[in-house]
N, C-alpha and C positions, 0 to 999 in steps of 0.2 A: 502489515508489520503490527499493528494491535493485536493481532490476534497473536502473534509470537511473542509478543510480551506478556500477553495473558497467560502463557505456560506458566511464568515464574511470579504468579501472585498466588496469593494466599486465599483459602477459601472464603474468610470473613473479609478482604478486600472490600471497599467502598467503589463499586465501579461505575457507580451513577454522578458520585460525587467527583471521583479522579476525571470523569469524561466532562463534566461541566466544569471543573477546575480548569483542565487544561483546554478545552476550546474556548474558553474566556481569556487567559492568560498569552494564549497563541497569537489569536484574531485580535488582541488588542495592541498587542506588541506589534504586530505587522501593520495595523493602521496608521499606529503612532510614526514607526520606520517609514511607512509611503508617505506619508504627509510631510514627513523633514527631508526624506530622497527627493521627492517629485519639487518641493521647494527650494531646495537648493539648485538641482538642476533648470529652473524656469529662473535662475538667476544669474546663473554666468553663462547660459549656452545660449550661441544666436540663432539657433532652429530646435527648442524644444521639444515640439511636438514631432518633428522628425526622429529623434533621437527615442524619445517615449512609446513611440509605436513601433518601436525597432526590438521592442524586446526586452526582459530583464538581462540577458547578457549584455546588449549592448549597454544598457545603463549600468551597469556594475563594471567592465573592463575598458568601458569608452569616456562616459559620462562623468562618473564619478572621480575617476583621474583627473578629469577638468577641475573640478570643485576643488580635488585636495589640493591643485596646485595654488589655488587664491586663498589659503592657509595663512593666516598671521606668523610669521616669524621666519617670512621668507622661503628658501630651497629647504633648509633644516624642518622648519615646520612642517611641509608639505610632505616630506620624508616621514616625519613622525606619524601624521594622520593617515598615509598611505600605509607605512607598513602595518600600522597598528589593524585599520580595517579588513587588511588582507589576510592579516595574520589570523585574526578573528572569522573570518572567512573560512579558511583552513579547517579551523576547531572544529567550526561547525561542519562542515562539509565529512570532517573525519569521523564524528561522533553520528551523524545522519548514517553514513557508510556501516559502522559496525551493526545497527540496526539491521540495514540492509544486506547483508551479506549473511547475519545471523538470520534470518528469513529462510534461507536458502539453506544453509547449514543444518539448521534443527530438523528440518524434513528428513535428512540422512542421520541425523544423528536420532532419530526416533524409529529408526529402520535398522539401527546395531550399528551402524557406521562408526569408526572410533572420530572425535572430535578432530584430529588432527587431519587426517584423511579427507573428512569432509571440509575443511576448510581450505585444504589444498585443491580440491577439486573444482570446490564454487571461486578460489580466486582463479584459474587458469581459466574456467571456461568466462568470466568477467573479461579477462583479460584478450582472450581469443574474440568473443564477440564487439568488444569497446573498440578494438584496432580499427576494423574497416570505417567505422563513424569518424575514429579521431583523424584517420589520415585521407578520408574522401572530402570532407564537408572543413572546409579552413579557408574562408574569405579573407582575402588580401584584399585591405583600402587603396585609395589613390596614392595615397601619402605614404602606403609601404605597410602601416598597420596590420599586422593577423588578428584575424578575428574569429574566436572559438565558432562558428554555426555550427557544427555538430550539437552544441547544447542547445540549441532552438529546436534541431531537425528532431531530437529524443524527446525534447516536452511535447512537439508536435503529435508524434508517434505514439507518446506514452499517458499523455494528458484525456486524450478518449478512454484508454485503457483502464484509467481510473473508476470511470463509470461503471464499466464491467465488472469489476473489484466489486464495487458495491450491488450489482446484480448475484453475482454470487452469494456472497454474504446472504442478501437477502432471501435468494432460493434455501438457503442453508435454514434459516429459521421458518420457511414456510413447510418443507418437507420434513422439520423436525417436529413441526406442530401436528400436520398430516398424521404422522409414523405414532405420536403418542394417543393419536384420538382415536385411529386405527386398531391400536394394542388394547384401549378401555373398551371399546366397542367388543371388539372379541371376546374379553373378561364378562362383559354385563355391567361395567361400572360407568358404561357410558351410552347415551342413545344413540342411534344412528340416523343418516341423513342429515342436510344441512344446518339444523339447529343444535344437533350433539357436537358437530364440527367448530361451531361457532361459537357455543358456550366451552368447549376443552381447548382443539387445537388450535383456532386463535391467539390466545393468551400462553400458551402450552411454555414457549422459549421464554417470555416476560416472567410469568411467575416463579420457571426453575431458575435461570439464572440472572437477571436482574433484580427482581424481588426478592431478595433470599433470607431478609430480616436483616443484613447486617448493612444496610444503604442508610444513608439520612434524606437522600430523596425519595421518595416514594414516585414510582413511572405509572402512569395511569390508564387507562381506557383507550386515551386518545393515542399514545404510542402505536398500538394494534392499528388502528384507522391510518397513521401514516403509514407505516412499513405495508399493511396490504392492499392501501388505497392509494394513497398518496405519492407512493415511491412508484411504482408502477406506471402510472401516468406522467408524472415528471421526466422519468427516465427515458420513454418513450419519444416526449417532446424535447426532450435535449439532443437525442439522437439523430432525431429526424431533421432538426436546423440545423445542428453542426454540421453532419455530411449533408444536407441538405445544400446549406451555403457555401459547402466547400466547394460542391461538384458546380454548384451556378457560379461561384463566382472568382476561381482560382484558372489562370489559365494556364491549358496541359495539364492538366488535371491527373490523367491517369497512366501519364509517363514515371516509368518504375523510375527515375534519375532524377524526377522533380522531387526535392525536399520538401515542399510543400503541398504536393498532391494524394491521393487518397490511396494509389498504388503503394507507396511504403509503407503505408499504415497497415496494409495489410499483408506484405510482404513479412514485414516484420513479427506481426502477429503470428504468421502461419509457421516465421522459423521455431518462435518461443512454443508454439500450441504441439509442434514436433516433437522438440524437445522433450515436453512434458509426456507426450504420451510415450515416446521411448523408454525413459527413464519411469514411469508408471508400470509398463510391461516388466521391468528388471525389480523396480520395488514392491510390486505386488505383491510375488514369489516370498517376500522375506517377511517375518512377523513386523507389527507397528505397534511400538510401545508407547501408549496414551499417559500423559499425567493430569491423574484424577486426584483431586486435591484431596486429604486425610476429612472424612466426616461432608465429604461430598452427598448430597443429598439424590443425585442423579446418578440412575445405576448405567456402565461402561458400556452396555448393548443400547442405550438408547442416545450414544452418540453417533458420528457419521462411522458407517464399518464396523459400529459395537458388536453386530452380531455374527462376524467372522471369526472366525478359531484361531486365524492370527494376529489378530488385533488383542493385545493383552494391556494389564495396567504395568507402570512402571515396577519391577522387581521381581515380575513373574515372566514365566519364558512357555513358550505354547511346547506340546511335545516333540522333541526332534531338535529343537534348537538351543538343549540346554548348553553347549558348548558355548554359545555368547555370555552365559554369564560368568564362564572360567575366561573368556579376552575380556572382559570388564573385568573382573579381579585383577589381571594381568597389569 
């Protein structure tokens, strides 16, 4: 989503200050909200530890209504607080959903599809892939309360996927540095070997895309150390520990129907990967329109896929695809 948002940024946007501000604000609010919610649950719940360990969905849909039920003002006060909370939660979910849908829609738009058609395709795919989870994983409590377990299942599946998203981003940064170093070696601007790569390739992304001269916070060499050394080490530790703990401590861990197992993760990942591969075979035959800010210092050929004749800047059209310009104007 951060990459998708960046498509709409100006060249002189202060990326480092924005990242610092958003991270500080988000984490600070999360800590304050977490302390408030947990304190309230421990104050009103008979068994708060079980409630907390059941996950965020149990806290949201089971524990917090119990907290609101004890609000001052009797039933009216409880109704006001509960309505206000879930209305705010709905708005938060809706605004987050807009950026999530745009993440997929933007890929179709960048390949020349109309936005309305792209939104329709994405919405249908979300409905089709979401229905099985919503229908399969609904837990009914002994008192008859329906609990949306599928939210926890999806969090279990894609929580690990976030780490691989970070790996893909890191790989792009590593590859960009290597390509820039190889280009300079071939032109004689950089020395070959490890010393040349350490001097040019390691800091290439930071120099070209982060420290652009428009940022108030200057990112130093420490960022390269984190990206090239700390990240691979921490990624390996997290993946091995998470999956190792799951295999060792989860009963029937390889059962595909086990919502807390490992097979369900691999199954969902496989479906998404297969979908990506099928779409790539179709989309790779169409132009890809890159959004390059006016005055950008980096040539489009240095961007991923930039050397492909079908990869062009927005407003340009490769030979044989001029009809897309007429469709866009229409």
